[in-house]
N, C-alpha and C positions, 0 to 999 in steps of 0.2 A: 546839118543843116547849121548855116551860116547866120548867127545874129548879132543886127548891130543894135547894141542897147544904149540911148540916149536918158541922163538921166542929167538933176539938177549936177552941178558942183559940189563933191563930196570927194572925202577921202580914197585913193586908188583901195585902199583895202578894207573900203565898205562892203559891208555884206549887202546881197541882193534882197530888196522887199520882196521880188517875188521868188519866192527859195527852191520852187519845184524847178528851175531851171538846172538847179546845179544836180541834181538827180538823172538828167535827160541826157546827158554826155553833146549836148550839141557844142559848137564852136562860140564863142561869146567873146565881142569886141565893144568895151566901153568906152562913151563920148559924151562929154559933158553938151550942153545945150550951147553955151557959149562957145565951143570951138566949132560946132556947125553951125551956129552962124555967120563966124568967119568966113568958113571956109564958102558960103555962101554970096559974100559980099567980097569973095579974090576973083578980080578977072579972071576970065581963060577957065574955072572950072568947069569939068564936064558932067554925067549924071554915072550914078553910082551904079544905075543896070539900066542897060537899053529895053524898052518893050520890045519891040521889034524883032530885037537880035535873040531875046530871052536870054543874054548872056549879061552877067555882073562885069564889070570894071571897076577899074580905083579911081579917086579924084586924088590927085595930090595938091596941095597949096601950101604956101608957106605956113599958114595959122595950124593947119588940120591936114591931116591924111585919113581919106574916109576910105574903112576897109570895106572890101566883099562882106556883101551879104547876101541872105535868100528872103529876111522879114527885119524889120523893124520893131523893136521892142521899147515904147516910151516910160520911164518910168514919171507918174504923174500921182504916186503913192500919197507923198510928201508934200511936193508944191502942186496941187490941181491947177496953176496957171500955165502948165508944160504942157497939158491935155489941147488946150482951144489953139495951141501955136504951132505945136508940129507940122503939121502940116503944111505950114507956110511956110515956117522954115526949111524943110526937106523940098518944097517947090524953090526956093530961092537958092537952094543948092544943087540943084539938079537931080535930084534923087528922086526915082520914079520905085516905088517899094513898097508893098503892105502895111499898114501900121497898127499893132496892137497896142492898148493905155492901158498901165496897168494902173488902178483905183483900189484906194482904202474903198470899205463900206461906206463913211460918208463921201464919197466923192461918186457914189453912184447916183444921189440925189442931184449932182450937176452933169451928168451926164447926155450928150446932146450930138444931133444928127450933124449940126453944124460944126462940127468938128471933124468930118469928112473923115475920120478914121477907117481900119478894117473891121476892127470888133475890138471890142474892152474886154477886161479880164480883171476878177480881183485877186489882188496880191496874197490872199490867203488858200489861192487856187489851189487842187493837187496836180502831181503829175501827169495824170490820165487825162485831165481837161486841158492843161498845159500845153499837153505835144500835141492835140485833135487842135485847139486853136491856130495852135503855128500851120501846121501842114493847112487847113482850110484854106486861112489867110496867102500862104505860099500858091495854092493849084489856084485860087480864085486869080489871086494877080497874074499866072501864068496863062489858065486860059482867056482871058481878056488880051494880053498881049498876042495870044497867037489867033486872037481875032471873033473872041467872046464879045458879047454886048455888055456884058455886067460894067456901070462905069467904076471908075478911079475913086479907091476910098468908099467902094458902097459898102453900108454897114450888111452883116450877115441878114440875109433873105431879101434884098434888094437886087433889082434888075432878074439878067436871064444867069443860072449858074450852068450851062453849057461847056464841060469841060474832060470830053473825050480821050479817053486812053491816062487820066490822070486818077490815084487814089479816088474812090468815092465818087468816082463820076457817075452822070446820069443825064439821059435826055428829058428834063422835066416841063410840064406841061406851062405855054406863057398864060397872061391872064392876073387874074386875082390871087390864084393860088402861091401858097409860100415856097418857094422852091428848096426850102431847107427842113421843109415837110415833106415824107414819102407817108403815103398813103394806101395799102392795100386791102379791100376787104376790111376785115377789123383791126389789121395790124398798122399804127401810128408810129410812126420814128418822127423827132424833130431831132433834129443833130444842132440847130442851136442851142435849146435846152439840155441836150444830150439824156433827152426821155423816149424811151418806146413802151406802149403799152398793147395790150391784142384784146381786145374784147372790153376796152373800159378795166383790165387787170394791169396793173404794173409788173413790166418787165423788172426785176433787180440783176443785170446786166453788169461785167465788168467792161472797162473801157475796149478793152478789145472786142469781147462778146460782142459790144454795140458796134462797131468798127465793121463786123464780119456780116453780123445781121442787115447794114446798113449796106454792104454793100452787095450782097444777094438781091435785098426787096428794091436794088437802083438797076439791077439785072436780072428781071422773072424771064425765064423759061432759056435762058445761054447756058451754056456748060462751059465749067472754068475748069484748066486744071491747077493742080496745088500748087505750082510755081506759079500761074499767073495770080491766084490769092493772095499767098504770099509777100507779090512784087505788090499788088494793089491797098492789101489791107497792111501790112508791117512794113512797107516799103524796103528799098532797094539799099537801106543803112544796117538791114537785119541779116543776121550769119547765121540762124539755126535752121535745122533740117525742115520737111516740109510735114515732118510728122506733126509740128503742132498744128499745123491745120484741121488734121483729124481728131486730135484730141479738142481742138476749140468746137468744133462741128459738133463733138458728141455733147460735150457741157450746153452749145446753144441749144438742142433737138431737146435737152432736157428741160432748158428752163422755159420754155415754149409752149410746154406739154401735148398734150392729146390733140388740143387743138390745131397747131400749125408744126407739129413734129416731125412729119410724115412731108411738110412742103420741100426740106432741105433733100435730095435725092442724091445717092450714091451713085456716077458712072464706074461703070466697073473700069480697072486699068486705063483712067480719065482723071476725072476730078469728082465735082460734085455742080447738081444743077439746082436753082429755087423754083418748083412751081406749086405757087401756092393754089393756083387752081385744084389739080390734082390732089391736093388734101384736104381741098373742102369738097370732093367729090368722093374721096376714100369713108369722109365720115356719114355722108348720105348713105353710102352702100350699105357700113355694119347698123346706123338705125334702120335701115329698112330689113336687114338680117335677123336684126333683133324681134322686129315687128312681126 
């Protein structure tokens, strides 16, 4: 993933405030907010990405060259004034990309929907959380560009989350239900808070186990091959084998326990299917036999 890091003026060798980015292996290009402003005031500048074509392009001006990118990360952890400005500065530069604002603990009190950014993240967030937020921001933006209904700069949980064919895609119900929350029976998954609980019991899941459970719960009764699961949950930049899917499914079943472990069915010579209703029926049958 290509990340455009917008930061206040700082030495070129200054360390990242969001240190987790160093561990994720993404391509990061840094640009100061002043150089970004200069690009926006230069006549003839063009967008860094096209929402209609979904293909990034390069903006070249005498003052600055805007690198190709998939997501903008704005570092407001030191200078909070960057947060409310970043959307308008990007708009002036005709850059249509999802924006994640990095905040320190003290900046949370000032967080506002008026910033019209895609998400916020603490500078102390771990690699798993940062990776998840980057992917969600990118995929929601692509879904909107492909004809979804989520408004530009929508905060997580706002608008529609229709992104068929993309990682963690699902057809969420319209109305008042938060599209970032998936509820199946007693299983509740909140992808914004990165929490999952089953019958009131909190599930202690790793990032990848959480992503796998969210994927299964978003596609009940559908059969997926191991390759399809690997692409949807691990992404196209993962080069490991499909054996890792089996390992994570086994671990996930163990953590779901007797309440839902039978919901993840192995389809011989194909892959896996998530059938929560079958798990409930199995439990009822067991109770009947015991009685």
